[in-house]
MARGU-932656 format. One record per residue: residue in three letters; x, y, z of N, C-alpha, C in turn. Coordinates in steps of 0.001 Angstrom, whole numbers, padded with zeros to 6 digits, always signed. Layout:
alaXYZXYZXYZ ...
//
This chain:
met-009574-033811+005705-010169-032696+005396-009534-031492+006430 thr-009405-030730+006535-008734-029677+007804-010151-029423+008566 asn-009716-028710+009622-010925-028533+010535-011791-027579+010650 gly-010967-026557+009670-011643-025586+008949-012829-025941+008207 ala-011871-026554+007379-013030-026975+005693-014267-027788+006485 ser-013993-028590+007369-015247-029474+007887-015876-028920+008378 ile-015867-027793+009142-017028-026590+009728-017856-026020+008646 glu-016925-025383+007795-017636-024541+006482-018199-025520+005852 gln-018201-026944+005632-018946-027570+004761-020202-027814+005425 leu-020199-028422+006835-021488-028428+007779-022279-027438+007622 gln-021422-025888+007547-022600-024394+007418-023176-024583+006186 asp-022597-025366+005354-022883-024468+003977-023910-025478+003759 phe-024140-026809+004093-024769-027936+004148-026254-027823+005105 ala-025573-026989+006036-027127-026435+007299-027696-025044+006626 cys-027314-024460+005505-027419-023016+005176-029124-023500+004486 gly-029949-022807+004594-031443-023259+003784-032242-024328+004238 arg-031434-025198+005500-032213-025875+006225-032751-025732+007151 arg-033592-026148+007711-034195-025814+009222-033418-027208+010188 val-032547-026264+010902-031985-027180+012175-032675-026407+013841 ala-033034-027833+014648-033014-027616+015634-032297-028124+016890 leu-031847-027855+017599-030775-028190+018745-032039-028551+020187 val-031356-029423+020787-032430-030024+022114-031379-030062+023300 his-031826-029790+024188-031071-029745+025799-032001-029964+026630 asp-031474-030758+027424-032556-031188+028633-032844-029658+029343 trp-031724-029397+029923-032366-027828+030397-031121-026739+030718 leu-031291-025394+030711-030003-024854+030657-030495-023676+031843 asn-030020-024436+033115-029674-023389+034093-028550-023588+034802 gly-027153-023461+034029-026343-023636+034595-024845-023977+033455 met-023649-023763+033585-022360-024172+032730-021863-025393+033376 arg-022314-026852+033344-021754-027901+033425-021003-028378+031798 gly-020780-029477+032070-019959-030149+031057-021043-030197+030074 gly-022245-030405+030204-023039-030781+029138-023100-029577+028431 glu-023342-027966+028851-023771-027076+028319-022291-026661+027706 lys-021176-026947+027849-019856-026262+027254-019771-027501+026243 val-020626-028783+025696-020774-029455+024266-021563-028537+024150 leu-022552-028115+024642-023460-027250+023419-023405-025907+022968 glu-022306-025223+023782-022212-024375+023095-020943-024385+021814 his-020486-025442+022054-019581-026279+020390-020809-026077+019420 val-021895-027019+019644-022785-027011+018527-023576-025947+018315 cys-023533-024803+019445-024036-023723+018685-022892-023083+017756 glu-021898-023310+017948-020991-022469+017563-020844-022967+015687 leu-021402-024539+016197-021090-025237+014094-022383-024509+013765 leu-023727-024188+014265-024965-024579+014090-025700-023055+014352 pro-025131-022165+014031-025513-020697+015138-026856-020323+014598 asp-027342-020754+013065-029169-020257+012935-029947-021023+013392 ala-029158-022383+014245-030247-023132+014734-031445-022768+015799 asp-032515-023108+015867-033166-023222+017238-032800-023988+018297 val-032997-023511+019594-032607-024620+020886-033957-024677+021445 tyr-034089-025651+021595-035200-026049+022606-034748-026991+024051 thr-035352-026339+025049-035196-026933+026311-036209-026652+027261 leu-036318-027955+028092-037299-027633+029229-037393-026760+030197 leu-036253-026002+030402-035985-024870+031349-035073-023915+030705 tyr-035151-022686+031001-034089-021771+030475-034027-020442+031674 glu-032705-020473+031990-032360-019456+032861-031368-018737+032267 pro-031488-017659+031547-030526-016629+030341-029319-016439+031491 gly-029728-015558+032570-028151-015529+033436-027396-016286+034074 lys-027418-017747+033334-027005-018832+034270-025992-019521+033002 val-026280-018886+031320-025417-019599+030617-024427-018700+030215 ser-023731-019159+029156-022928-018485+028415-023759-017596+027530 arg-022814-016205+026826-023251-015438+026215-023544-016300+024717 thr-022760-017165+024203-022911-018474+023190-024379-018552+022980 ile-024867-019250+024395-026051-019726+024138-027075-019027+024225 arg-026698-017730+024992-028185-016839+024720-028091-015932+023617 arg-026877-016202+022469-027269-015277+021107-028178-016240+020530 met-028239-017711+020939-029195-018500+020024-030825-017853+019952 asn-031763-018579+019112-033001-018500+019652-033476-019939+020422 val-033610-019870+021747-033838-020307+022781-035525-020399+023279 ile-035802-021649+023085-037030-022032+023495-037788-022651+024113 glu-037827-022313+025857-038453-023045+026619-039450-024123+026346 ser-039864-024974+027490-040800-025994+026968-042330-025006+027746 arg-043133-025109+027160-044303-024781+028202-044569-024685+029045 trp-044193-026269+029702-044217-026775+031103-043948-025978+032350 ala-042621-024903+031663-042257-024146+032494-043224-023463+033087 asp-043770-022545+032450-044932-021629+032442-046081-022697+033227 arg-046460-023626+033248-047612-023918+033848-047432-024689+035061 leu-046166-025313+034954-045556-025768+036737-044344-024679+036972 pro-044654-023575+037589-043376-022973+038269-042191-023402+038969 ala-043260-024157+039880-042130-024784+040965-041191-026049+040216 leu-041274-026145+038927-040736-026700+038098-039153-026286+038061 arg-039040-024706+038175-037277-024431+038289-036752-024623+039744 arg-037410-024785+040723-036326-025171+041517-036532-026471+041815 his-037540-027516+041259-037673-028836+041902-037431-029906+040516 tyr-036842-029104+039604-037106-029775+038311-036736-031279+038418 arg-035962-031662+039023-035563-033171+039031-036488-034319+039313 lys-037417-033221+040481-038713-034163+040799-039842-034415+039781 ala-039547-033935+038652-040566-033929+037673-040256-034468+036806 leu-039055-035577+036785-038834-036376+036022-039861-037405+035288 pro-041125-037500+035939-041810-038804+035287-042830-037648+034410 met-042580-036729+034336-043185-035861+033354-042626-035492+032267 met-041412-035251+032130-040069-034772+031092-040303-035334+029703 pro-040792-036827+029631-041047-037373+028737-041899-036758+027297 arg-043367-036342+028076-044241-035745+027298-043493-034242+027213 ala-043373-033811+027947-042877-032076+027834-042080-032408+026801 val-041117-032891+026726-040401-033099+025501-040765-033383+024208 gly-042014-034112+024366-042709-034606+023233-043336-033767+022347 glu-043334-032768+023086-043855-031585+022480-043391-030945+021723 phe-042109-030431+021561-040990-029810+021112-041543-030315+019632 pro-041394-029075+018343-042034-029179+017285-041058-029340+016561 thr-040576-030539+017070-038803-030692+016213-038929-031979+014946 ala-040404-032303+014812-040384-032892+013628-040936-031872+012353 asp-041019-030922+012604-040808-030029+011410-039432-029833+010882 tyr-038562-030161+011186-037330-029653+011326-036675-030679+009979 asp-035128-030576+009565-034681-031068+008477-033641-031808+009503 leu-033296-031228+010598-032107-031486+010891-031811-031431+012730 val-032265-032375+013340-032156-032149+014872-031088-032727+015449 val-030336-032191+015991-029026-032867+017053-029622-032203+018718 ala-029708-033191+019401-030370-033766+020682-028905-033592+021475 thr-028397-032875+022507-027249-033042+023832-028106-033769+024756 ser-027654-034420+025056-028945-035367+025924-028101-036244+027037 his-028727-035698+028367-028128-036858+029586-029370-037500+030097 cys-030495-036861+029754-032133-037315+030473-032985-037703+029357 val-033864-036531+028631-034996-036519+027809-034611-036198+026517 ala-033879-035410+026409-033593-034471+024986-033614-035433+023803 lys-032637-036460+023836-033052-037282+022730-034294-037727+022493 gly-035009-037733+023280-036760-037805+023138-037495-037187+022572 ala-036834-036054+022003-037565-034653+021232-038488-035832+019711 pro-039476-035626+019462-039871-035945+018206-038800-035703+016586 pro-038446-037072+016171-037661-036797+015255-038139-036281+014163 pro-037421-035657+012804-037947-034785+011664-038535-036138+010993 arg-039859-035717+010404-040676-036264+009181-039678-036767+008125 arg-039274-035854+007840-038332-036106+006628-036764-035056+006811 gly-036192-036083+007338-034562-035564+007927-033869-036529+008863 thr-033257-035917+009556-031765-037046+009960-032385-036035+011801 met-032124-037500+012723-032595-036926+014400-030925-037239+014759 met-030333-036387+015498-028465-037193+015991-028815-036784+017315 ala-027831-037674+018542-028104-037434+019891-026305-037632+020210 tyr-025853-036649+020533-024820-036636+021545-024871-036924+022829 val-024458-038064+023056-025300-038521+024587-023925-038754+025826 phe-024412-037892+026743-023537-037827+027819-024159-038861+028657 thr-025209-039591+028748-025093-040816+029515-027020-041319+029087 pro-026989-042395+028796-028940-043130+029204-029427-042337+030275 met-030298-042228+030585-031011-041827+031640-030504-042338+033275 arg-029472-041847+033787-029168-042460+034812-029824-042801+036292 tyr-031235-041932+036295-031808-041672+037451-032685-043449+037118 val-032737-043759+036186-033849-044997+035941-033165-046361+035668 trp-031778-045928+035338-030796-047148+034719-029699-047307+035954 asp-028362-047369+035831-027501-048013+036602-027282-047217+038301 his-028202-045958+038254-027911-045114+039530-028826-044827+039954 phe-030088-045800+039467-031280-045732+040328-030967-045474+041596 glu-030509-046385+042149-030545-046608+043926-029691-045134+044459 asp-028889-044700+043844-027836-043268+043883-029454-042572+044567 tyr-030444-042553+043591-031279-041277+043722-032336-041849+044566 leu-032631-042487+045222-033523-042250+046273-033472-041736+047563 ser-034462-041098+047917-034078-040071+048933-034307-040623+050085 gly-035032-041891+050573-035367-042138+052012-036999-041380+052401 lys-037261-040860+051413-038607-040465+051652-039809-041185+051089 ala-040553-041856+051629-041137-042896+051390-042372-042385+049997 ile-042980-041427+050174-043588-041140+048859-043085-040675+047856 gln-042007-039888+047961-040947-039659+046758-040231-040690+045864 asp-039805-041957+047139-038921-042804+046164-040257-043878+045989 thr-041496-043730+046480-042287-045090+045718-042638-044713+044197 ala-043113-042821+044277-043424-042456+043326-042474-043116+042007 leu-041006-042826+041966-039742-043044+041583-040136-044401+041359 lys-040066-045434+042141-040237-046847+041850-041248-047170+040884 leu-042431-046682+040902-043523-046776+039827-043281-046469+038739 phe-042600-045457+038757-042296-045045+037551-041029-045461+036834 arg-040375-046011+037299-039006-046715+036710-038745-047742+035726 gly-040022-048519+035266-040245-049606+034388-040348-048599+033087 arg-041712-047557+033327-042000-046820+032422-041305-045909+031608 leu-040615-045721+032661-039147-044476+031982-038258-045490+031119 gln-037682-046586+031621-036650-047260+031115-037527-047587+029724 arg-038749-048076+029576-039041-048566+028463-038890-047236+027300 trp-039495-046032+027707-039396-044883+026973-038108-044406+026477 asp-037132-044401+027467-035605-044377+027237-035159-045433+025765 ala-035521-046536+026415-034995-047683+025125-035694-047252+023580 ala-036951-046752+023842-037729-047066+022607-037377-045714+021913 thr-037450-044523+022558-037404-043509+021834-035456-043644+020683 ala-034735-044227+022058-033193-044256+021086-033329-044796+019628 gln-034683-045827+019649-034638-046575+018537-034904-045354+017245 ser-035181-044022+017531-035527-043488+016124-034698-042586+015654 ile-033450-042615+016779-032010-041692+016370-031784-042203+015449 asp-030886-041483+014433-030463-042103+013230-028723-042497+013641 ala-028398-041239+014161-026978-041752+014646-026634-041205+016030 ile-025805-041657+016835-026175-041860+018342-024251-041646+018268 ala-023229-040345+018998-022052-040380+019895-022167-040068+021379 ala-021045-040935+021992-021400-040782+023014-019570-039807+023380 asp-019648-039516+024898-018919-038401+025238-017792-039435+025664 ser-017784-040741+025445-016799-041631+026407-016678-043120+025858 ala-016222-043607+025795-016056-045268+025756-016989-045971+026574 his-017016-045706+027797-017411-045990+028874-019142-045929+028636 ile-019520-044355+028149-021030-044422+028045-021204-044977+026653 ala-020567-045040+025592-021184-045919+024657-021345-047554+024776 arg-020446-047843+026100-020700-049217+026142-021968-049408+026883 lys-022529-048334+027551-023865-048201+028334-025142-047841+027456 ile-024535-047312+026359-025701-047156+025155-025885-048807+024668 glu-025017-049381+024672-024731-051097+023781-025880-051732+024551 arg-025803-051185+025865-026162-052141+027265-027350-051894+027350 phe-028233-050631+027564-029318-050361+027799-030443-049685+026258 trp-029644-049844+025873-030425-049428+024236-030145-050155+023101 asp-029110-051153+023044-029078-051763+021942-028243-051189+020948 arg-028079-049898+021123-027329-049207+019610-026200-049171+019979 arg-025176-048920+018944-023843-048475+018950-023737-046904+018351 ala-022529-046400+019246-022433-045050+019398-021114-044660+019053 ser-020795-043626+018251-019344-043414+018044-018632-042684+019453 val-017299-042333+019454-017180-042325+020437-016108-040706+020326 ile-016601-039559+021047-016331-037793+020283-016151-037403+021849 tyr-014461-037569+022264-014179-036837+023461-014727-035415+023406 pro-015130-034948+024475-015275-033347+024624-014073-032496+024970 ser-014376-031445+024431-012617-030417+024981-012970-029976+026241 val-011307-029270+026525-011084-028662+027793-011043-026711+027138 asp-011248-026219+027829-010611-024916+027385-009517-024722+027527 leu-008426-024918+026724-006896-024623+027148-006599-022982+027278 glu-007239-022201+026689-006462-020782+026538-007306-020270+027875 phe-008181-020713+028543-008663-020261+029876-007633-020953+031025 phe-007888-022060+030877-007058-023565+032120-005748-023516+031484 val-005083-022809+032262-003588-022773+032378-003300-022997+033517 pro-001645-023646+033690-000734-023861+034622-000868-022241+035396 ser-000276-022551+036693+000327-021096+037290+001784-021031+037507 glu+002671-020103+037614+003817-020359+037812+003853-020231+039680 asp+003171-020243+040267+003184-020174+041913+003098-021793+041912 pro+004078-022389+043222+003831-023434+043605+002538-023902+043883 pro+001918-025662+044160+000537-025702+044686+000198-025377+045826 gly-000963-025394+046385-001176-024933+047964-001126-026205+048504 asp-001847-026147+050006-001856-027482+050873-003009-028250+050866 tyr-003897-027961+049832-005278-028918+049572-005770-029250+048403 phe-006135-030689+048760-007004-031409+047567-008461-030760+047144 leu-008426-031230+046212-009578-030432+045692-010919-031354+044896 val-012113-031540+045431-013293-031483+044837-014180-030719+044046 val-014398-030952+042447-015468-030155+041788-016375-030585+041357 ser-017321-030711+041705-018811-031624+041724-020143-030857+041912 ala-021182-031148+041617-022150-030958+041632-022685-032301+042676 leu-023291-031842+044314-022961-032163+044848-024573-032981+045117 val-024770-034177+044485-025664-035093+044326-024941-036717+044302 pro-026094-037609+044331-025963-038727+045371-024645-039496+044551 tyr-025132-039591+043024-023913-040670+042399-022821-040141+042257 lys-022526-038617+042770-020973-038038+042539-019957-039274+043504 his-020853-039495+044589-019816-039801+045995-018841-039145+046727 val-018958-037658+046458-018632-036725+047317-018295-037237+048972 glu-019022-037853+049367-018996-038209+050971-017678-038678+051493 arg-017370-040099+050391-016290-040439+050093-014980-039649+049959 ala-014960-038470+049456-013838-037476+049567-013658-037032+051062 val-014670-036566+051929-014674-035949+052764-014226-036410+053712 glu-014714-038363+053679-014481-039239+054868-012819-039655+054567 ala-012607-039688+053329-010939-039824+052690-009989-038896+053701 ala-010600-037460+053440-009680-036263+053543-009497-036579+055169 arg-010821-036785+055678-010812-037167+057728-009991-037761+057902 leu-009919-039307+057209-009000-040780+057305-007556-040266+057156 ala-007314-039278+056332-005938-039100+055806-005476-037627+056576 asp-006115-036909+057145-005884-035627+058015-005400-034838+056909 val-006024-034418+055713-005717-033736+055126-006468-032495+054661 lys-006103-031321+054099-007189-029762+053733-008264-030801+052571 leu-009194-030524+052632-009900-030420+050938-010712-029311+051050 val-010599-029073+049466-011873-027833+049348-012835-028252+048088 val-013624-028103+048835-015193-028761+047649-015461-027407+047066 val-015583-027285+045595-016532-026499+044473-017618-027112+044068 gly-018867-026822+044409-020185-027037+043723-020870-027068+044555 asp-022314-027074+044377-023390-027437+045338-024352-028227+044919 gly-025302-028264+045505-026353-029622+045357-027349-029984+046429 pro-028334-031095+046318-029252-031453+047439-028228-032078+048671 glu-027160-032481+048272-026321-032959+049162-025805-032293+050207 arg-025423-031256+050013-024530-030346+050832-024765-030309+052458 glu-025802-029873+052600-026186-029983+053898-025406-031366+054703 ala-025874-032071+054387-025433-033853+054737-023934-033611+054960 leu-023075-033576+053948-021615-033170+053616-021348-032446+054659 gln-021807-030986+054781-021285-030364+055810-021512-030819+056936 ala-022384-031573+057312-022679-032051+058642-021803-033089+058972 ser-021299-033878+058350-020475-035037+058552-018972-034297+058022 ala-018746-033392+057752-017291-033207+057597-016362-032429+058661 his-014975-032880+058947-014355-032595+059695-013606-030757+059318 glu-013105-030408+060286-012898-028849+060215-011990-028910+058853 gly-011493-029528+058293-010406-029287+057006-010900-029687+055898 val-012589-029297+055879-013365-029273+054786-013827-027884+054409 asp-013527-027044+053106-013840-025929+052863-015127-026188+051529 phe-016431-025823+051689-017370-026115+051148-017488-024408+050508 arg-017494-024142+049229-017282-023069+048540-018541-022977+047576 gly-019200-023739+047220-020418-023692+046862-019693-023293+044955 trp-020423-023147+044052-020504-022795+042593-019206-021616+042809 val-018177-021612+042175-017444-019992+042310-017405-019464+040762 pro-017077-018535+040829-016880-017548+039208-015407-018552+038552 gln-015630-018000+037143-014634-019340+036232-013107-019348+036803 glu-012903-017847+037176-011626-017244+037578-011102-018162+038674 asp-012070-018143+039741-011503-018817+041084-011615-020091+041299 leu-012686-020743+040001-012016-022097+039768-010849-022374+039208 arg-010826-021654+038211-009391-022318+037525-007832-022033+038810 asp-008308-020992+039521-007222-020896+041078-007179-021971+041322 ala-008522-022280+041898-008651-023570+042732-007709-025019+042500 tyr-008076-025128+040812-007194-026328+039926-005991-025764+039817 gln-005335-024691+040201-003962-024582+039894-003170-024924+040782 his-003552-024134+042145-003208-024197+043489-003800-025455+044571 cys-004086-026439+043413-004475-027916+044777-003630-028937+044801 arg-003004-029858+045357-002075-030498+045288-002563-031412+044009 ala-003711-032035+044349-004464-032941+043390-005724-032730+043144 leu-006401-033086+041923-008005-033406+042117-008098-034621+042654 leu-009371-034692+043094-009844-036031+043742-011259-036000+042843 tyr-011385-037715+042073-012759-037777+041465-012834-039076+042308 pro-014295-039142+043632-014679-040608+044095-015823-041377+043804 gly-016189-040838+042498-017147-041770+042250-016834-041671+040657 val-018140-042549+040199-018068-043172+038691-018494-041853+037817 glu-017726-041214+036985-017922-040387+036104-018083-040681+034730 asp-019244-039455+033923-019717-040574+032795-018341-040041+031989 tyr-017939-038990+031732-016571-038648+031076-015611-037597+032581 gly-016204-036496+033088-014939-035957+033913-014897-035154+033131 ile-015280-033667+033208-014231-032544+032804-013970-031817+033396 ala-013737-032372+034437-013136-031239+035440-011698-032196+035501 ala-011466-033377+035276-010491-033902+035207-009260-033422+033761 leu-009929-033021+032947-009064-032459+031785-008727-031013+032404 glu-009653-030480+033077-009296-028893+033607-007899-028897+033998 ala-007883-029509+035480-007009-030230+036279-005522-030157+035405 gln-005989-031321+034750-004629-031547+033946-004373-030062+033257 ala-005129-029725+032445-004792-028248+031899-003941-027329+032282 cys-004397-027578+034125-003535-026250+034740-002540-027087+035610 gly-002028-028074+034856-000871-028567+035434-001198-029632+036707 arg-002173-029719+037114-002173-030636+038178-002719-031877+037973 pro-002193-032857+039193-002627-034561+038624-004286-034985+039383 val-004572-035971+038773-005922-036410+039114-005706-037924+040369 leu-006325-037640+041184-006747-039119+041796-008528-039644+041648 ala-008237-040775+040886-009857-040945+040971-009788-042263+040899 leu-011296-042838+041373-011330-044389+041427-011078-045098+040009 arg-011115-045826+039755-010785-046744+038472-011770-047155+037778 ala-012381-046561+037538-014080-046515+036724-014589-045494+036078 gly-015153-045944+035092-015698-044562+034321-015097-043661+033108 gly-015597-042825+032317-014513-042040+031618-013297-041822+032087 val-013113-041326+033598-011707-040426+033823-010691-041411+033384 thr-010731-042733+033333-010074-043827+032782-009417-043306+031607 glu-010530-042820+030987-009675-042812+029079-009405-041215+029470 thr-009095-040370+030155-008650-039314+030033-007060-038937+031082 val-006744-039764+031936-005764-039791+033191-005236-040900+032818 val-003517-040115+032254-002931-041685+031783-002213-042023+033563 glu-002353-043115+033774-001760-043346+035409-000440-043748+035324 asp+000201-043153+036921+001448-042738+037432+002184-041679+036291 lys+001237-040974+035498+001839-039886+034736+001219-038283+035120 thr-000256-038553+034339-000648-037379+035147-002132-038053+036118 gly-001512-039060+037032-002941-039463+038185-002522-040815+038477 arg-003251-040433+039360-003375-042317+040113-004745-042359+040248 phe-005234-044229+039852-006406-044696+040595-006396-045121+041705 phe-007705-045462+042571-007739-046217+043496-008418-047357+043085 glu-008745-048557+044089-009472-049774+043278-011200-050002+044198 gly-011155-049888+045598-011881-049771+046414-013232-048766+046186 glu-014404-048931+046312-015276-048362+046139-015882-047904+047709 asp-014573-047019+048243-014711-046769+049840-014007-045728+050280 ala-013727-045029+051168-013154-043993+051242-011739-044433+051802 glu-011704-045643+052650-010393-045994+052722-009031-046021+051834 ser-009845-046612+050414-008956-047077+049519-008523-045079+048763 leu-009412-044406+048897-008854-042977+048501-008149-042573+049393 ala-007947-042731+051206-007351-042269+052025-006127-042645+051766 glu-005778-043736+051299-004543-044358+051341-003722-043574+050053 leu-004594-043031+049140-004241-042591+048165-003476-041080+048678 leu-004120-040611+049003-004057-039147+049823-002804-039248+050777 thr-002748-040348+051612-001444-040551+052418-000469-040584+051767 gly-000154-041352+050821+001187-041321+050076+001363-040414+048709 phe+000801-039439+048557+000798-038520+047638+002031-037723+047668 gln+002724-037558+047032+004399-036738+046393+003933-036019+045754 glu+003831-034677+045844+003582-033969+044484+005023-034014+043361 glu+005818-034232+043991+007505-034737+042921+006934-035617+041933 asp+005936-036753+042297+005848-037730+041439+005133-037398+039901 tyr+004865-036050+039846+004039-035392+039015+004529-034414+038050 ser+004437-034696+036804+005089-033159+036139+004327-032092+035727 gln+003994-030906+035982+003401-030100+035347+003208-030248+033764 ser+003854-029919+033651+004375-030074+031945+003530-031189+031133 glu+003640-032516+031418+002946-033382+030984+001794-033421+031454 ala+001315-032951+032821-000470-033232+032544-000831-032138+031568 arg-000122-031103+031340-000439-029756+030641-000248-030692+028851 met+000441-030890+028562+000357-031919+027011-000440-032566+026872 his-000699-033772+027961-001518-034531+027946-003293-033826+027502 ala-003712-033237+028340-004706-032170+028331-004799-031138+026911 cys-003926-031103+026396-003842-030492+024946-004226-031249+023978 lys-004153-032597+024182-004908-033376+022831-006346-033257+022948 phe-006730-032827+024189-008549-032561+023982-008646-031123+023855 ser-008173-030778+022626-008501-029123+022522-009823-029201+021547 pro-010388-027809+021760-011445-027563+021559-012114-027435+020089 ala-010375-027595+018772-010070-027592+018216-010820-028802+016929 asn-010109-029520+017482-010264-031145+017367-011972-031467+017847 phe-012425-031140+019049-013738-031199+019197-014762-031114+018173 arg-014436-029902+017433-015383-029173+016990-014987-029746+015442 his-014094-030161+015212-013824-030581+013650-014350-032634+013587 glu-014461-032937+014649-014557-033908+015267-016700-034519+014683 leu-016891-033527+015965-018360-033045+015636-019293-032575+014281 ala-018246-031842+013800-019007-031268+012318-018579-032290+011791 gln-017967-033044+011683-017199-034403+010572-018876-035166+010796 trp-018946-035645+012048-019847-036432+012497-020961-036358+011799 ile-021443-035012+012396-022879-034209+011810-022969-034504+010239 leu-022016-034083+009373-022337-033720+008283-022419-035014+007829 gln-021659-036101+007991-021517-037281+007501-022908-038202+007592 glu-023081-038146+008836-024316-039057+009126-025705-038030+008029 ala-025373-036809+008320-027140-035986+007491-026858-036191+006011 gln-025502-036188+005403-025518-036690+003952-026171-037647+003535 leu-025750-038549+004375-026101-039960+003913-027812-040119+003944 arg-028498-039238+004672-029888-039213+004639-030733-038395+004000 cys-029901-037397+003064-030535-036613+002501-031140-036928+001280 
//
C-alpha cells in the first residue's frame, strides 16, 4: 500500500463516522503537539478535546480543527498557569469528555488523555508518548521540596497509578513513540504496543552552508526529569560555551548555578531554533528522553548529538556516526565527552541522511495504516 493510498483509505473509512481526538493540553508546540498535527491532517473532520487550549500557542493546522476545551478550565482559571499542580483532578476532568458518543477515538497522550471514555460502540486508540511519568518512574523528579505540595502528590500517587493502569485496559490498540516507551507500557500497564517513530520536519530543518559556531546546545523544557543541570555543570567543568533553548520552572535555579558561558534564551521562534541547531557544535541530551525529537531536528540540520545512553534517543542516534553516548548519570561523564569533542569526527551529510529516514510521509503512512487496520478490525 502506498503512502497516499493508506491515507485515502483511512479518510474514506472515517467519512460518515464520528471521530474524536484527545490531547492532554494545547498550550505550546512541543513534540507531542507535532504528532497531533499529523493526526489532524489524517482526520481533518474530527473533533479535538483537550484540558487547556491556548490558540495563539499552537499551529494553524490545530487551530483549523474544532477544538473543545474542558469545562474545568473555566471553573478554575488558575489552571492555565498552574496546570501541573492540578494533576489529581485531571482524571475526573478528562472523564467528562463526551467521547463515548463517538465511533472512533484517538488519544495522543503523555498524561491523562488516553483515559477519556472509550466509545460505547467503536474503537478506542492511543498513541502514547509515555505512561504518566509524574506518578511512575519520574515521580522523585517531580517532588518540589515543598511539604504541602509533595505530601499531596504522595497521597494521590497510588490512586493515580491505579487509574492510569486501569484506563489502559479500555484501549483497543496502543502505539508508542519508541521501543523504550513500549517497554514502559508493558511494565506499568501490562499491555503490548506497536512502535511508530515520530517524524522530523525535513523541509524546515536543513543544514547550513556556514561552519558551526563555538557553542554546544540544549533544547528542552526546563523541568526536573530533563536534568539540564547536568549539561550546565558539564559545560562549566569542560570550560565550553552552552546555549539553552527552552523554559520552565527550573530556569531560575539553573541560571543561578550557571557560569558566565551559559546563555539562556527561553523558547525562541522556529527560525531561531533552526539557526541554533545549524550553528551548534553538537546538541546535548543530559537526561533520559522518552523519544527526543530535538535529536532528529539537530541531525536534520547536519549536527551530531551527545546523549546519555538511555531512553528513546538511543534509537535515533547512530553511535560514532551521528553522535556519541555517555554512560554515567552525572555531569563529569558528559564533561568528558565535551572535552574530547572533535567536529571532524562527524559528517554533516551522514547526520542528514540518517534523519531523512524519519520523514513526515513515512510517519503519516504508518499512522494511517495503524489506525485503519485496528479500527476495521472492530467494525
